[in-house]
C-alpha positions in Angstrom: 157.7 139.7 -91.8 160.9 137.7 -91.5 164.6 138.3 -91.6 165.7 136.3 -94.5 168.9 134.3 -94.5 171.3 135.9 -97.0 174.9 135.3 -98.1 177.5 137.2 -96.2 178.6 140.7 -97.3 182.0 141.1 -99.0 183.4 143.2 -96.2 181.7 141.7 -93.1 182.1 138.0 -92.7 182.9 137.6 -89.0 181.9 139.1 -85.7 182.8 138.8 -82.1 180.0 139.5 -79.7 180.9 140.2 -76.0 178.2 139.0 -73.8 175.7 136.0 -73.9 172.9 137.9 -72.4 169.6 138.3 -74.3 170.9 141.1 -76.5 174.0 139.2 -77.4 172.2 136.0 -78.2 169.6 137.8 -80.5 172.3 139.7 -82.2 174.3 136.5 -82.9 171.1 134.9 -84.3 170.4 137.9 -86.5 173.9 138.3 -87.8 174.2 134.6 -88.6 170.9 134.8 -90.6 172.7 137.4 -92.7 175.7 135.0 -93.4 178.0 136.6 -90.7 179.9 134.1 -88.6 179.1 135.6 -85.1 180.8 134.1 -82.1 179.8 135.0 -78.6 182.3 135.3 -75.7 180.8 135.2 -72.2 182.6 135.7 -68.9 180.3 133.5 -66.9 181.3 129.9 -66.4 177.8 128.7 -67.4 174.5 130.0 -68.6 172.6 129.4 -65.4 169.1 130.5 -64.2 168.8 134.1 -63.0 166.2 135.0 -60.4 164.4 137.4 -62.6 161.4 137.8 -64.9 160.9 140.3 -67.6 158.2 141.7 -69.9 158.2 141.4 -73.6 156.2 144.2 -75.2 154.7 144.2 -78.7 157.8 146.0 -80.2 160.1 143.3 -78.7 157.9 140.3 -79.6 157.4 141.5 -83.2 161.2 142.1 -83.6 162.1 138.7 -82.3 159.4 137.0 -84.3 160.9 138.7 -87.4 164.4 137.4 -86.6 163.2 133.9 -85.6 159.8 133.0 -87.1 157.6 131.0 -84.9 159.5 131.8 -81.6 156.6 134.0 -80.4 154.3 130.9 -80.0 157.0 129.1 -78.0 157.6 132.0 -75.7 153.8 132.6 -75.1 153.5 128.9 -74.1 156.4 129.4 -71.6 155.3 132.7 -70.2 152.1 134.4 -69.2 150.2 137.2 -71.0 149.2 140.1 -68.8 145.5 140.7 -69.1 145.0 142.9 -66.1 147.0 145.2 -63.8 146.0 145.9 -60.2 147.4 148.8 -58.1 147.1 148.4 -54.3 148.3 150.3 -51.3 150.6 148.7 -48.8 147.7 148.4 -46.4 145.9 146.2 -48.9 143.3 148.7 -50.3 142.9 148.4 -54.1 143.5 151.7 -55.9 142.8 150.5 -59.5 142.2 147.3 -61.5 142.4 147.7 -65.2 142.0 145.4 -68.1 144.9 145.8 -70.5 144.1 146.7 -74.1 147.6 146.3 -75.5 146.9 143.1 -77.4 143.8 144.5 -79.0 145.6 147.6 -80.0 148.9 146.2 -81.2 148.1 142.5 -81.9 150.7 141.4 -79.5 150.4 141.0 -75.7 152.5 142.2 -72.8 154.2 138.8 -72.1 155.9 138.1 -68.7 158.4 135.3 -68.8 161.3 134.0 -66.8 164.7 135.4 -67.9 166.2 132.0 -67.9 163.5 130.5 -70.1 164.1 133.2 -72.7 167.8 132.8 -72.5 167.6 129.1 -73.0 165.2 129.4 -75.9 167.4 131.9 -77.7 170.6 129.8 -77.0 168.8 126.8 -78.6 168.7 128.6 -81.9 172.5 128.9 -82.0 175.1 126.1 -82.6 176.6 125.4 -79.2 180.1 125.9 -80.4 179.3 129.5 -81.1 179.0 130.4 -77.3 182.4 130.5 -75.5 181.9 130.6 -71.8 184.4 131.5 -69.1 186.0 133.9 -71.5 186.1 137.6 -70.4 187.1 140.3 -72.8 190.0 142.4 -71.5 190.8 144.5 -74.5 191.0 144.8 -78.2 193.0 146.3 -81.0 191.7 147.4 -84.4 193.1 148.4 -87.7 191.7 149.1 -91.2 191.5 145.3 -91.9 190.1 143.7 -88.7 189.8 143.8 -85.0 191.5 141.5 -82.5 189.8 140.8 -79.2 191.9 139.7 -76.2 190.5 137.6 -73.4 191.5 136.8 -69.9 192.5 133.2 -70.6 195.2 134.3 -73.0 193.1 133.6 -76.2 192.4 136.0 -79.0 189.8 136.2 -81.7 190.1 138.1 -85.0 187.1 139.3 -86.8 185.6 142.1 -89.0 183.4 143.5 -86.1 183.2 143.6 -82.4 179.8 144.1 -80.7 179.7 145.1 -77.0 176.6 143.4 -75.7 178.1 143.0 -72.2 175.5 144.8 -70.1 175.4 148.0 -68.1 178.9 147.5 -66.7 180.2 147.0 -70.3 183.9 146.5 -70.7 183.7 147.3 -74.4 182.0 150.7 -73.6 184.7 151.6 -71.2 187.4 150.9 -73.6 185.5 152.6 -76.4 184.0 155.6 -74.7 185.5 155.6 -71.2 182.6 157.4 -69.5 183.0 155.6 -66.1 180.7 153.4 -64.2 176.8 153.4 -64.3 175.0 156.1 -62.5 173.1 155.0 -59.3 169.5 156.1 -59.5 169.0 156.3 -55.7 167.0 153.1 -55.6 167.8 149.5 -54.7 166.0 146.5 -56.0 165.5 142.9 -54.7 163.9 140.2 -56.9 163.4 136.5 -57.3 161.4 133.9 -59.2 159.6 131.2 -57.1 157.0 128.6 -57.4 153.9 130.0 -55.6 150.3 129.1 -55.8 148.0 131.6 -54.2 144.6 133.2 -55.0 146.2 136.5 -54.2 148.2 136.3 -57.4 145.7 135.5 -60.2 146.9 134.1 -63.5 147.6 136.7 -66.2 147.7 139.5 -63.7 150.4 141.9 -62.5 150.0 143.6 -59.2 151.8 146.8 -58.2 151.7 147.6 -54.4 152.9 151.0 -53.4 153.9 152.5 -50.0 155.3 155.6 -48.5 158.8 156.9 -49.2 158.9 155.5 -52.7 158.7 151.8 -51.8 157.2 149.5 -54.4 156.5 145.8 -54.5 155.4 144.2 -57.8 154.1 140.6 -58.4 153.9 139.0 -61.9 152.6 135.7 -63.1 155.4 134.5 -65.4 153.9 131.1 -66.4 154.5 127.5 -65.4 153.4 128.0 -61.8 156.1 130.6 -61.2 155.8 134.1 -60.0 158.4 136.9 -60.3 158.5 139.4 -57.4 160.4 142.6 -57.4 160.8 145.2 -54.7 162.4 148.6 -54.8 163.1 151.3 -52.2 165.1 154.5 -51.9 168.4 153.6 -50.3 171.8 155.4 -50.0 174.3 153.7 -52.3 176.6 153.0 -49.4 173.9 150.9 -47.7 174.0 148.3 -50.5 175.7 145.1 -49.8 175.7 142.4 -47.1 177.4 142.4 -43.8 177.8 139.8 -41.1 174.5 141.0 -39.5 172.4 141.9 -42.5 171.6 140.1 -45.7 169.5 140.9 -48.7 166.6 138.8 -47.2 166.8 140.6 -43.9 166.9 144.1 -45.6 163.9 143.4 -47.8 161.9 141.9 -44.9 162.7 145.0 -42.7 161.9 147.5 -45.4 158.6 145.8 -46.3 157.6 144.8 -42.8 153.9 145.3 -41.9 152.8 145.3 -45.5 149.4 143.5 -46.3 149.4 139.9 -47.5 150.8 138.3 -49.4 154.2 140.1 -49.1 155.4 138.4 -45.9 154.3 134.9 -47.1 156.1 135.5 -50.5 159.3 136.5 -48.8 159.1 133.6 -46.4 158.6 131.2 -49.3 161.7 132.6 -51.2 165.0 130.8 -50.5 167.4 133.5 -49.2 170.1 132.5 -51.7 167.6 133.1 -54.6 167.2 136.8 -53.9 169.1 139.1 -56.3 169.9 142.5 -54.8 171.0 145.1 -57.3 171.3 148.9 -57.3 169.0 150.5 -59.9 171.3 152.4 -62.3 171.4 153.8 -65.8 173.8 155.4 -68.3 173.9 158.9 -69.6 172.9 158.8 -73.2 175.6 159.3 -75.7 175.4 160.5 -79.3 177.7 157.9 -80.7 178.0 154.1 -80.2 180.3 153.1 -83.0 184.0 153.7 -83.4 185.8 151.9 -86.3 185.0 148.3 -86.2 183.4 148.4 -82.7 179.8 149.1 -81.7 177.5 148.7 -78.7 174.1 147.1 -78.3 171.5 146.8 -75.5 172.4 148.0 -72.0 176.0 148.5 -73.0 174.6 151.2 -75.4 171.5 152.6 -73.6 171.0 151.1 -70.1 167.9 152.7 -68.6 165.9 152.4 -65.3 163.4 149.6 -65.6 160.3 151.7 -65.4 159.0 150.9 -68.9 160.4 147.3 -69.0 162.1 148.1 -72.3 165.6 146.8 -71.7 165.4 143.4 -73.7 162.8 144.8 -76.2 165.1 147.6 -77.3 168.1 145.2 -77.4 166.2 143.1 -79.8 165.5 146.2 -82.0 169.3 147.0 -81.9 170.1 143.5 -83.1 167.7 143.5 -86.1 168.8 147.0 -87.2 172.6 146.1 -86.9 172.1 143.0 -88.9 170.1 144.9 -91.6 172.6 147.7 -92.1 175.6 145.3 -92.1 173.9 143.4 -94.9 172.7 146.3 -96.9 175.8 148.6 -96.7 179.0 147.8 -98.6 181.4 149.1 -96.0 181.4 148.7 -92.2 181.9 152.4 -91.5 178.8 153.4 -93.4 176.8 150.4 -91.9 177.6 151.4 -88.3 176.9 155.1 -88.9 173.5 154.2 -90.2 173.0 151.8 -87.3 173.7 154.6 -84.8 171.4 156.9 -86.7 168.6 154.4 -86.6 168.9 153.6 -82.9 170.3 156.5 -80.8 167.4 159.0 -81.2 164.7 156.3 -80.4 166.6 154.8 -77.4 167.2 158.3 -76.0 163.5 159.0 -76.0 162.8 155.7 -74.2 165.6 156.4 -71.8 164.2 159.8 -71.1 160.6 158.6 -70.7 161.8 155.7 -68.3 163.7 158.3 -66.3 160.8 160.7 -65.9 158.4 157.9 -65.0 161.0 156.5 -62.6 161.5 159.8 -60.8 164.8 160.3 -62.6 165.9 163.3 -64.5 168.2 164.0 -67.3 169.3 167.6 -68.1 168.2 168.5 -71.7 171.9 169.2 -72.6 172.4 169.5 -76.3 175.7 167.6 -76.0 173.9 164.7 -74.5 170.4 164.6 -76.1 169.6 164.8 -79.7 167.2 167.6 -80.7 163.6 167.0 -79.7 164.2 164.1 -77.3 162.9 165.8 -74.2 159.7 167.0 -76.0 159.0 163.6 -77.6 159.5 161.8 -74.2 156.9 164.0 -72.6 154.1 163.1 -75.1 150.8 161.7 -74.1 150.8 158.1 -72.9 148.6 156.9 -75.9 150.8 158.7 -78.4 154.0 157.4 -76.7 152.7 153.8 -76.7 151.7 154.0 -80.4 155.2 155.2 -81.2 156.9 152.6 -78.9 154.8 149.5 -79.6 154.3 150.3 -83.3 158.0 150.1 -84.1 158.8 148.7 -87.6 162.4 147.6 -88.4 164.2 149.5 -91.0 164.2 146.4 -93.3 160.5 146.6 -93.5 159.8 150.4 -93.2 
């Protein structure tokens, strides 16, 4: 299956995308394949490496392969397929070591890759002049004919559509919905990508190390001689942030002191400046993403705790669905209504399942959740994986 390049629709010829993250880049590629001149505006001064790895699951890999045929082979060469998952105690005792059957069941692996590798690969599929850096969206005005986006450098951009792909702290979402900042989930994470060669971290393996009081340390082979480590612990929100006497490195070393090898050695091998410290947060689900000529995508629409590793994967799904409905529907209002209908129910289920498995809870409030979300999210693991990984874009359903 591929997303064919088609002439632009009569009513939607141009789009402004806020955010050059993974979702924004894929959205731009998908929209341009449909003949829509999509331009990305990113507040960062440059697209620089981020100390993070991520997992691409079968639903994400199939979606991005549909948008960019052949990209899957490129990404697999850059990353590392996960063949086995080991679970250990902080004392070093192995609790489980299981061979993954995802590839056999869904014909795509669970692929771990550096975030920066994926971003660079996606950006290479766009003309460089379509990505405008150091340009932060500060507002917009829309009418029946177009939308005008305003940026902090005094420039403006007029288009038929504005897509907020600007992450969990989305400015577009705040202007559009105004539901305040993300919700802290009670946990803080530390992470980094480093070169590390050790028998303790076998190729094609992910290791999850658990300790008391909700502490977790994970290790992933992400290909190319790199590993991605991620640590998380329960922490009051006011405790986040550095001071004169404490730094992210000191905090993570103190919290995971005394854990079995190779934790201490990995932390010692990590340059302190490469550690990314972030609160784990999410957004309350909403029953509407689109208003007029503006819509949301990825974390801006459905930020979830990272338990299932579905953030990028669902953003890719958003992108292909948005491109499809914009191409197939004669007017923008109908297109965005259908986009919302195709995505909100599914992403709410994934948000809820992520929350439950991440010791997070959402109240099954009818004003927040669509009917049946809570029940679907509690299905058996096998049924849920079939539903999650077996996703088929609307264009091919």
